[in-house]
Structures are given as structure tokens and as C-alpha cells.
Phi, psi and omega in degrees: 000127182244162178304330183292329186283327183067157181257132181296150181300321184292334173290325174293323178289326176291325174305307180299324182281351182078025183269351183279150168290166182297324177294317179295316181300318179301313181299312181295317178300319180294320177296319180300326183291341184247354189235105184296317182299319182288322178297327178292319180296320177295322178294327178293320177294322178294322176296317179299320179298319180300318181301315181284331179295329180293325185284320197226120173284128186297321183303318184286325178297312184296324178296323178295319176303313180291328176297319181294316180298327181285334185276349182304133174209145179301138173079000180252126179279121186270139170216121183209159183237141169231157186297304177147174183230177183259145179280351169299330180256026177097013177046046175282153188251266179230148187260137181228131176284131179269143174292143179283138181292151184250156179155160182307130171078005181269083179257162181266122191255119172060033175083016180295144181201166179226143178236158176234144183239130183226133172223143179277168181299331179278352178099350176290156186227159180208166171260142177280155175301144179260358185242358183195187179298146179252121182279129180263148171262159178298132178094351177298138178247142186238141177232135182257130175236163181210152165245117187283334186063232179267004181271159194241348185227151181226143178211144178224139176224167174225153181220126182261180187294333180278000179089006179283125180254131180243128173279115186273316182197119353284177180275342182200173180082229180237159176301149189264152176298136181292162177287156176284159177097169187291331184088182009288152176245147181244142176292150191297320188273141164270143190239140169244116184273121182258172184089198182226161177092189184277151172214131179264132173258124180243122175251130179246121177252129190220162175282329176236157180293142179249143178289134180301317179303322181292319179292320175301314178301318182291327177291322174299318181293318178300321178298316179297317183292333180275001184060032176086356178270098185288348175287346178245021181302120178288174175299137178289148182275060179223163179285160172111169176276133185244138179233134185232145177220137179255128180246138176251114183282149182285000000 
């Protein structure tokens, strides 16, 4: 790795999350020592982490996660608030259960599930609706979490009404191996969705890694099939369990 190649943002977030192998971490650290732009990108991630750490103590957030999981009951609509968490522990915000995407063959394998975390600019938190689009306020930050069950790889993309598809995690390459343990686990970055209108977030948990480019292409095709209406986005034509959430930007 040379200073000219630069380090991808998702690699820097994996570095912060402790997800790199010892060899990868050594290579990235060496590159950072010689590349000012990449060092600046890492510093930006660290600053973002500090801002969220000031808002939310992780221990209280984690307690809220377990409380919510214990409160689940058939036929009961859940609504709960948690204080917030620290970015030293991955800057997770508040947890929201996502509705499972529907479509032929879309079964839930081995307890796989996806959660969403949302916090406002002031630090207050809320749960998103589980039955329809969730309206975001300006400055809201979103965190994606997952419980992998028996599945081994995770990938997340978003698609807006204009058909722009963004690879959220990872940004390139292939879907990444899930974290160990029962979960939920949260992806490293907190996200602010800019622009206006609806945007669909799709998380794919799979048995084998999927190419990011392939999933992005599948999301574009799904957008075309839906006639640009992301609230009617069909299942992406890729393997794995898929979970979808609709966000409405201010």
C-alpha cells in the first residue's frame, strides 16, 4: 500500500472497530504515517466518535437494548426510548426493529434480524415506526445493526427516489464477515442522510460474500421495477436474507 493509493473509508472504520487482521492493521498504520489525506480522514472519524461519545454512555444504551429484546411480545407495538451510547463502543445511538422485507423465498434464517439506530442532533432518541416510512429531522444520525443468526456475511446499501444507490457498508469489494457473538452488532459508521424525499436502506445477510457492485446493480434494477417508488422496492435479485427500512429525509 502506497500513499498514492489511499485507504478506503470503510477500511478506516474497520480499523477503529478492531476488525482488521494484524497484517492489515500494520499495513494501514504504516500508510497513515506517510499519507496526510488518509490520516485526516481517520481524524474526522475520530472527531465524529467523540461528538457521539459526549451524548451517550454505552452501558446505559446496552441496558436499553437488552430491555427492548425482553419486552418483545406478539401483537404488541413496541415504543421505547434509550439514553444513547458511546462511540468508544461504536457510537451506537438508539435501537429500532426493522420490518423484514417481503418477497418470494424471503425467509428468516436462524434468527437473523436487523435493527436501526436513530439520534437527533440534540442527542434525544426515538424508535422508528415498524410499519411504515420513518421521517427524519435535519441532523438525525442513523446507525445500522444486525443479528446474523446462522448467516456469516453482511452488506448494506441505500437507494433514493432518484435511483442513486449508495454502498453503505462496505463501500467496495465484498460483503464483510459478521462479528462474533449473538448480537445485535452495529456497523461502524453513523450516517446522516442528505437531500429530500424517501430513501430505502437494504441490509443483506448471506451465507457467502456478495460483490458490492452486484448488490448495487441489483438495487438499481429494483428501483427501475418499482418505477422510482422506493416504498415499493422489490426484493433485490441476490442471495441472502434481506431487510428493508424506508427513511423520509426532510
